[in-house]
TIMI-2910 file (N, C-alpha, C, CB; in pm, 1 decimal, decimal comma, always signed):
<rs>
+----------+----------+----------+----------+----------+----------+----------+----------+----------+----------+----------+----------+------+
!      n_x !      n_y !      n_z !     ca_x !     ca_y !     ca_z !      c_x !      c_y !      c_z !     cb_x !     cb_y !     cb_z ! resn !
+----------+----------+----------+----------+----------+----------+----------+----------+----------+----------+----------+----------+------+
! +11200,7 !  +5299,5 ! +10098,7 ! +11217,5 !  +5401,2 ! +10201,4 ! +11116,1 !  +5378,5 ! +10312,1 ! +11202,8 !  +5542,8 ! +10141,9 !  Met !
! +11160,7 !  +5406,8 ! +10429,6 ! +11063,5 !  +5394,2 ! +10538,2 ! +10979,5 !  +5522,2 ! +10547,4 ! +11135,6 !  +5365,8 ! +10673,7 !  Asn !
! +10879,6 !  +5517,8 ! +10628,8 ! +10782,2 !  +5626,5 ! +10639,9 ! +10846,6 !  +5756,4 ! +10688,8 ! +10669,4 !  +5586,0 ! +10734,3 !  His !
! +10941,0 !  +5748,5 ! +10782,6 ! +11004,6 !  +5870,1 ! +10835,9 ! +11087,3 !  +5940,7 ! +10728,7 ! +11093,8 !  +5835,5 ! +10956,7 !  Lys !
! +11160,5 !  +5865,4 ! +10648,8 ! +11242,5 !  +5925,2 ! +10543,9 ! +11154,2 !  +5988,5 ! +10436,9 ! +11335,4 !  +5819,9 ! +10481,1 !  Lys !
! +11046,8 !  +5921,6 ! +10403,4 ! +10954,6 !  +5974,8 ! +10304,8 ! +10888,9 !  +6103,6 ! +10355,2 ! +10848,0 !  +5870,7 ! +10270,5 !  Leu !
! +10854,5 !  +6105,6 ! +10481,0 ! +10794,0 !  +6224,3 ! +10541,7 ! +10894,0 !  +6339,8 ! +10545,3 ! +10743,8 !  +6192,6 ! +10684,2 !  Ser !
! +11019,3 !  +6310,9 ! +10578,8 ! +11123,0 !  +6414,4 ! +10582,1 ! +11146,7 !  +6470,8 ! +10442,0 ! +11254,6 !  +6357,5 ! +10639,9 !  Ala !
! +11148,5 !  +6384,3 ! +10341,3 ! +11167,6 !  +6427,4 ! +10203,5 ! +11050,7 !  +6514,8 ! +10158,6 ! +11182,7 !  +6305,9 ! +10110,4 !  Leu !
! +10931,7 !  +6476,6 ! +10196,7 ! +10813,2 !  +6555,5 ! +10163,2 ! +10821,1 !  +6694,7 ! +10225,2 ! +10685,9 !  +6483,8 ! +10210,4 !  Glu !
! +10866,0 !  +6704,8 ! +10349,4 ! +10879,7 !  +6834,4 ! +10415,6 ! +10983,8 !  +6920,8 ! +10346,0 ! +10917,0 !  +6815,6 ! +10562,7 !  Lys !
! +11095,4 !  +6860,0 ! +10302,5 ! +11199,2 !  +6935,2 ! +10232,3 ! +11147,2 !  +6989,7 ! +10100,0 ! +11321,8 !  +6847,2 ! +10208,1 !  Lys !
! +11074,3 !  +6907,6 ! +10027,5 ! +11019,0 !  +6950,7 !  +9898,8 ! +10918,6 !  +7063,0 !  +9920,1 ! +10952,4 !  +6832,4 !  +9825,3 !  Ile !
! +10833,7 !  +7049,3 ! +10018,4 ! +10735,0 !  +7152,0 ! +10048,5 ! +10802,5 !  +7283,2 ! +10086,9 ! +10642,4 !  +7105,5 ! +10160,9 !  Leu !
! +10906,1 !  +7274,6 ! +10169,6 ! +10979,9 !  +7393,5 ! +10212,1 ! +11046,2 !  +7461,5 ! +10091,3 ! +11086,4 !  +7355,9 ! +10318,4 !  His !
! +11104,6 !  +7381,8 ! +10001,2 ! +11168,5 !  +7437,8 !  +9882,2 ! +11066,3 !  +7505,8 !  +9792,0 ! +11242,4 !  +7328,4 !  +9804,6 !  Ala !
! +10950,0 !  +7446,9 !  +9776,4 ! +10844,2 !  +7506,5 !  +9693,8 ! +10794,4 !  +7637,7 !  +9754,4 ! +10726,7 !  +7408,0 !  +9677,6 !  Glu !
! +10780,9 !  +7641,0 !  +9885,8 ! +10737,1 !  +7764,3 !  +9952,5 ! +10839,5 !  +7875,3 !  +9932,7 ! +10714,3 !  +7739,5 ! +10102,9 !  Lys !
! +10967,5 !  +7841,3 !  +9944,1 ! +11074,3 !  +7940,4 !  +9926,4 ! +11075,3 !  +7990,9 !  +9782,0 ! +11212,7 !  +7879,6 !  +9963,7 !  Arg !
! +11059,9 !  +7899,8 !  +9686,3 ! +11057,0 !  +7937,0 !  +9545,2 ! +10938,2 !  +8029,5 !  +9517,3 ! +11049,5 !  +7810,9 !  +9455,9 !  Lys !
! +10822,2 !  +7995,2 !  +9570,3 ! +10703,1 !  +8077,7 !  +9552,3 ! +10723,3 !  +8215,8 !  +9614,2 ! +10580,3 !  +8009,0 !  +9614,2 !  Phe !
! +10783,6 !  +8220,3 !  +9732,1 ! +10808,3 !  +8347,2 !  +9799,5 ! +10903,7 !  +8434,6 !  +9718,2 ! +10865,3 !  +8322,8 !  +9939,8 !  Ser !
! +11007,8 !  +8375,9 !  +9662,4 ! +11102,6 !  +8450,5 !  +9580,0 ! +11034,1 !  +8507,5 !  +9455,8 ! +11220,1 !  +8360,6 !  +9539,0 !  Asp !
! +10951,5 !  +8426,6 !  +9390,7 ! +10879,6 !  +8471,9 !  +9271,8 ! +10780,9 !  +8583,3 !  +9307,2 ! +10805,5 !  +8354,1 !  +9205,8 !  Gln !
! +10714,8 !  +8568,4 !  +9419,2 ! +10619,6 !  +8671,4 !  +9462,8 ! +10692,8 !  +8802,6 !  +9489,1 ! +10543,3 !  +8625,7 !  +9590,0 !  Lys !
! +10809,5 !  +8796,2 !  +9553,1 ! +10887,6 !  +8917,2 !  +9580,8 ! +10933,5 !  +8984,0 !  +9451,7 ! +11009,1 !  +8883,5 !  +9668,2 !  Asn !
! +10973,6 !  +8905,3 !  +9352,5 ! +11014,5 !  +8961,5 !  +9223,8 ! +10898,2 !  +9031,5 !  +9155,1 ! +11070,7 !  +8851,9 !  +9133,1 !  Gln !
! +10782,5 !  +8968,6 !  +9155,6 ! +10664,9 !  +9029,5 !  +9093,6 ! +10621,4 !  +9155,9 !  +9166,9 ! +10550,0 !  +8929,8 !  +9089,9 !  Leu !
! +10631,0 !  +9154,6 !  +9297,7 ! +10595,7 !  +9272,5 !  +9376,5 ! +10688,0 !  +9389,0 !  +9343,0 ! +10602,3 !  +9240,9 !  +9526,8 !  Thr !
! +10816,7 !  +9360,0 !  +9327,6 ! +10914,3 !  +9464,1 !  +9293,7 ! +10885,8 !  +9521,8 !  +9155,4 ! +11057,7 !  +9407,8 !  +9299,1 !  Lys !
! +10855,6 !  +9435,8 !  +9058,7 ! +10823,1 !  +9481,5 !  +8923,7 ! +10695,9 !  +9565,7 !  +8926,0 ! +10806,6 !  +9361,6 !  +8827,8 !  Ile !
! +10594,6 !  +9517,5 !  +8996,4 ! +10467,1 !  +9588,3 !  +9003,9 ! +10484,4 !  +9726,0 !  +9067,3 ! +10365,2 !  +9506,2 !  +9083,3 !  Phe !
! +10563,5 !  +9734,8 !  +9174,7 ! +10580,5 !  +9864,4 !  +9240,2 ! +10659,8 !  +9961,0 !  +9152,7 ! +10650,4 !  +9846,8 !  +9375,1 !  Ser !
! +10745,8 !  +9909,2 !  +9064,8 ! +10816,1 !  +9995,5 !  +8971,0 ! +10725,6 ! +10047,9 !  +8861,2 ! +10931,6 !  +9921,6 !  +8910,1 !  Gly !
! +10634,5 !  +9963,8 !  +8815,9 ! +10542,8 ! +10003,3 !  +8708,8 ! +10423,7 ! +10083,2 !  +8760,3 ! +10493,5 !  +9880,8 !  +8635,4 !  Leu !
! +10383,0 ! +10056,3 !  +8883,9 ! +10268,1 ! +10124,1 !  +8943,0 ! +10306,1 ! +10180,9 !  +9079,6 ! +10147,8 ! +10027,2 !  +8955,8 !  Phe !
! +10389,5 ! +10287,4 !  +9081,9 ! +10429,9 ! +10345,0 !  +9210,6 ! +10310,1 ! +10399,6 !  +9288,1 ! +10532,6 ! +10456,3 !  +9188,7 !  Pro !
! +10309,5 ! +10376,7 !  +9416,4 ! +10199,8 ! +10419,9 !  +9504,5 ! +10064,8 ! +10369,1 !  +9454,4 ! +10196,9 ! +10573,0 !  +9515,2 !  Asn !
! +10063,9 ! +10249,1 !  +9396,2 !  +9943,1 ! +10186,2 !  +9343,3 !  +9871,4 ! +10271,3 !  +9239,6 !  +9849,0 ! +10155,5 !  +9455,6 !  Asp !
!  +9947,9 ! +10351,6 !  +9166,8 !  +9890,9 ! +10434,0 !  +9060,3 !  +9970,8 ! +10415,9 !  +8933,0 !  +9887,6 ! +10582,5 !  +9101,0 !  Gly !
!  +9936,4 ! +10491,6 !  +8832,9 ! +10008,1 ! +10483,8 !  +8706,8 ! +10139,7 ! +10560,6 !  +8716,5 !  +9921,7 ! +10538,8 !  +8591,9 !  Leu !
! +10243,2 ! +10507,0 !  +8655,3 ! +10375,8 ! +10567,2 !  +8663,5 ! +10375,7 ! +10709,9 !  +8608,6 ! +10477,2 ! +10481,9 !  +8587,5 !  Gln !
! +10303,9 ! +10731,5 !  +8499,0 ! +10305,0 ! +10864,9 !  +8439,2 ! +10235,1 ! +10968,8 !  +8526,3 ! +10239,4 ! +10860,6 !  +8303,1 !  Glu !
! +10165,1 ! +10924,3 !  +8629,3 ! +10099,5 ! +11019,0 !  +8720,3 ! +10190,2 ! +11058,7 !  +8836,3 !  +9970,2 ! +10958,9 !  +8774,5 !  Arg !
! +10298,1 ! +10986,4 !  +8856,4 ! +10389,2 ! +11019,3 !  +8966,4 ! +10528,1 ! +11061,2 !  +8918,1 ! +10401,9 ! +10900,7 !  +9059,3 !  Thr !
! +10571,3 ! +11009,4 !  +8803,2 ! +10703,5 ! +11042,5 !  +8750,6 ! +10690,6 ! +11158,6 !  +8652,8 ! +10768,9 ! +10919,2 !  +8681,8 !  Glu !
! +10784,1 ! +11249,6 !  +8657,9 ! +10785,3 ! +11361,5 !  +8565,7 ! +10856,3 ! +11317,9 !  +8437,7 ! +10854,4 ! +11485,9 !  +8629,1 !  Asn !
! +10795,8 ! +11343,2 !  +8323,8 ! +10854,8 ! +11299,6 !  +8197,5 ! +10987,3 ! +11370,0 !  +8169,0 ! +10757,6 ! +11324,4 !  +8083,3 !  Phe !
! +11012,9 ! +11482,6 !  +8233,2 ! +11136,8 ! +11556,3 !  +8207,2 ! +11260,8 ! +11475,2 !  +8246,1 ! +11135,8 ! +11688,8 !  +8283,3 !  Met !
! +11247,9 ! +11387,4 !  +8343,2 ! +11359,3 ! +11300,9 !  +8381,1 ! +11401,6 ! +11214,9 !  +8261,9 ! +11320,8 ! +11211,6 !  +8501,7 !  Leu !
! +11304,4 ! +11157,9 !  +8192,7 ! +11332,5 ! +11074,0 !  +8076,5 ! +11374,9 ! +11158,9 !  +7956,7 ! +11209,5 ! +10989,6 !  +8040,8 !  Phe !
! +11310,6 ! +11273,4 !  +7939,9 ! +11343,3 ! +11361,7 !  +7828,8 ! +11485,8 ! +11414,9 !  +7841,2 ! +11244,0 ! +11477,7 !  +7822,1 !  Tyr !
! +11528,1 ! +11444,4 !  +7963,6 ! +11664,7 ! +11495,7 !  +7982,1 ! +11769,0 ! +11390,4 !  +7947,1 ! +11685,0 ! +11542,6 !  +8126,5 !  Ser !
! +11736,0 ! +11264,1 !  +7965,3 ! +11829,3 ! +11155,3 !  +7930,9 ! +11828,2 ! +11123,6 !  +7781,8 ! +11794,8 ! +11029,5 !  +8009,8 !  Arg !
! +11708,3 ! +11124,6 !  +7720,8 ! +11694,0 ! +11074,7 !  +7584,7 ! +11674,2 ! +11182,1 !  +7478,6 ! +11580,6 ! +10981,3 !  +7579,4 !  Leu !
! +11639,6 ! +11302,6 !  +7521,4 ! +11614,5 ! +11409,0 !  +7424,7 ! +11489,6 ! +11380,7 !  +7342,9 ! +11734,4 ! +11426,4 !  +7332,4 !  Gly !
! +11492,9 ! +11423,8 !  +7216,8 ! +11376,4 ! +11406,6 !  +7129,6 ! +11347,4 ! +11260,6 !  +7098,4 ! +11397,0 ! +11482,2 !  +7000,7 !  Asp !
! +11445,3 ! +11174,0 !  +7116,7 ! +11422,9 ! +11030,7 !  +7095,4 ! +11316,2 ! +10976,3 !  +7190,9 ! +11554,4 ! +10953,0 !  +7113,7 !  Asp !
! +11299,9 ! +11041,7 !  +7304,9 ! +11199,7 ! +10998,5 !  +7402,1 ! +11059,3 ! +11003,0 !  +7341,6 ! +11206,0 ! +11086,5 !  +7527,9 !  Phe !
! +11027,8 ! +11113,7 !  +7273,7 ! +10895,1 ! +11127,3 !  +7215,0 ! +10875,7 ! +11029,9 !  +7098,5 ! +10872,9 ! +11271,3 !  +7167,8 !  Phe !
! +10980,3 ! +11008,2 !  +7020,2 ! +10971,5 ! +10911,8 !  +6910,6 ! +10948,9 ! +10771,2 !  +6966,4 ! +11099,9 ! +10915,8 !  +6823,7 !  Lys !
! +11018,2 ! +10737,6 !  +7073,8 ! +11002,6 ! +10606,5 !  +7135,9 ! +10860,0 ! +10588,4 !  +7187,4 ! +11103,7 ! +10588,8 !  +7250,7 !  Met !
! +10803,8 ! +10690,6 !  +7250,6 ! +10665,5 ! +10683,5 !  +7298,9 ! +10566,6 ! +10669,9 !  +7183,4 ! +10631,8 ! +10807,8 !  +7381,9 !  Leu !
! +10589,3 ! +10746,4 !  +7078,5 ! +10499,5 ! +10741,1 !  +6962,8 ! +10502,9 ! +10602,9 !  +6898,3 ! +10537,8 ! +10848,8 !  +6859,4 !  Tyr !
! +10622,3 ! +10549,2 !  +6879,9 ! +10636,3 ! +10418,1 !  +6816,6 ! +10573,0 ! +10307,0 !  +6900,8 ! +10783,8 ! +10387,1 !  +6792,4 !  Asp !
! +10573,8 ! +10322,2 !  +7031,5 ! +10521,6 ! +10218,5 !  +7120,8 ! +10373,0 ! +10236,0 !  +7152,3 ! +10600,5 ! +10217,9 !  +7249,5 !  Ala !
! +10316,3 ! +10350,3 !  +7112,8 ! +10177,2 ! +10376,3 !  +7151,7 ! +10080,7 ! +10284,8 !  +7076,5 ! +10141,0 ! +10523,3 !  +7125,6 !  Ser !
!  +9976,7 ! +10246,2 !  +7147,1 !  +9870,2 ! +10162,1 !  +7093,0 !  +9739,4 ! +10237,5 !  +7113,2 !  +9866,5 ! +10019,7 !  +7162,2 !  Leu !
!  +9707,4 ! +10331,5 !  +7024,0 !  +9597,6 ! +10425,5 !  +7050,4 !  +9458,8 ! +10364,1 !  +7063,0 !  +9594,0 ! +10525,4 !  +6943,3 !  Pro !
!  +9430,8 ! +10255,7 !  +6995,7 !  +9294,9 ! +10201,2 !  +6996,9 !  +9279,9 ! +10078,8 !  +7086,3 !  +9253,4 ! +10165,8 !  +6856,9 !  Leu !
!  +9378,0 ! +10050,9 !  +7166,7 !  +9369,9 !  +9935,9 !  +7256,6 !  +9370,5 !  +9984,6 !  +7400,7 !  +9487,1 !  +9837,2 !  +7231,7 !  Thr !
!  +9311,3 !  +9907,2 !  +7485,6 !  +9311,3 !  +9940,2 !  +7627,9 !  +9408,0 !  +9846,3 !  +7699,5 !  +9167,4 !  +9929,5 !  +7688,6 !  Gln !
!  +9532,7 !  +9851,8 !  +7658,4 !  +9635,7 !  +9768,5 !  +7716,7 !  +9752,4 !  +9855,9 !  +7761,2 !  +9682,4 !  +9660,9 !  +7616,7 !  Glu !
!  +9827,5 !  +9804,7 !  +7857,3 !  +9948,0 !  +9873,9 !  +7899,9 ! +10062,4 !  +9833,7 !  +7808,6 !  +9981,3 !  +9842,5 !  +8047,7 !  Phe !
! +10152,5 !  +9924,5 !  +7789,4 ! +10271,5 !  +9898,5 !  +7709,6 ! +10392,2 !  +9938,2 !  +7794,2 ! +10268,2 !  +9976,9 !  +7572,8 !  Cys !
! +10486,5 !  +9848,8 !  +7807,1 ! +10608,1 !  +9877,7 !  +7882,9 ! +10716,2 !  +9918,4 !  +7783,9 ! +10653,3 !  +9754,3 !  +7968,9 !  Val !
! +10769,1 ! +10038,0 !  +7802,0 ! +10875,0 ! +10089,2 !  +7715,6 ! +11002,7 ! +10087,6 !  +7796,4 ! +10842,9 ! +10233,3 !  +7662,0 !  Val !
! +11103,9 ! +10021,7 !  +7742,0 ! +11230,5 ! +10018,0 !  +7813,7 ! +11337,8 ! +10085,2 !  +7731,7 ! +11270,8 !  +9874,3 !  +7846,9 !  Glu !
! +11430,7 ! +10146,1 !  +7799,9 ! +11541,7 ! +10212,9 !  +7735,6 ! +11658,1 ! +10116,2 !  +7729,7 ! +11580,4 ! +10343,0 !  +7810,2 !  Asn !
! +11689,4 ! +10066,9 !  +7611,6 ! +11795,9 !  +9968,5 !  +7596,3 ! +11931,1 ! +10028,9 !  +7636,1 ! +11800,8 !  +9916,9 !  +7451,0 !  Val !
! +11950,6 ! +10154,9 !  +7607,7 ! +12077,4 ! +10220,7 !  +7644,9 ! +12096,9 ! +10216,5 !  +7795,7 ! +12080,1 ! +10367,5 !  +7595,3 !  Glu !
! +11989,7 ! +10236,9 !  +7870,6 ! +11995,6 ! +10236,2 !  +8017,1 ! +12030,7 ! +10097,3 !  +8069,2 ! +11861,6 ! +10282,8 !  +8076,7 !  Glu !
! +11982,3 !  +9993,3 !  +8000,8 ! +12006,2 !  +9855,0 !  +8041,6 ! +12154,0 !  +9820,0 !  +8033,9 ! +11925,4 !  +9759,2 !  +7954,6 !  Glu !
! +12225,6 !  +9877,8 !  +7938,7 ! +12366,3 !  +9843,2 !  +7917,1 ! +12458,6 !  +9898,8 !  +8023,9 ! +12410,8 !  +9892,7 !  +7782,9 !  Arg !
! +12414,6 ! +10000,3 !  +8096,1 ! +12501,3 ! +10064,4 !  +8197,0 ! +12513,7 !  +9981,8 !  +8320,8 ! +12449,0 ! +10200,8 !  +8233,8 !  Lys !
+----------+----------+----------+----------+----------+----------+----------+----------+----------+----------+----------+----------+------+
</rs>
């Protein structure tokens, strides 16, 4: 390959990597804003009654089963029923 073709190929690869990185960054930003609305904890902005009205007493059982009382880690609880809709 001559130098111009190699340079053009390098630019295409760089452009594709930048686009891929941008897409991944946007996905992570969307996930982060869902888990931490207004840069805070979700439970401080969302009312638990929304989840309780959908799940009933199963909501509290799900929270209890997922709780990690002696660890300082976040736990993501997802509603599988909601995913199927």
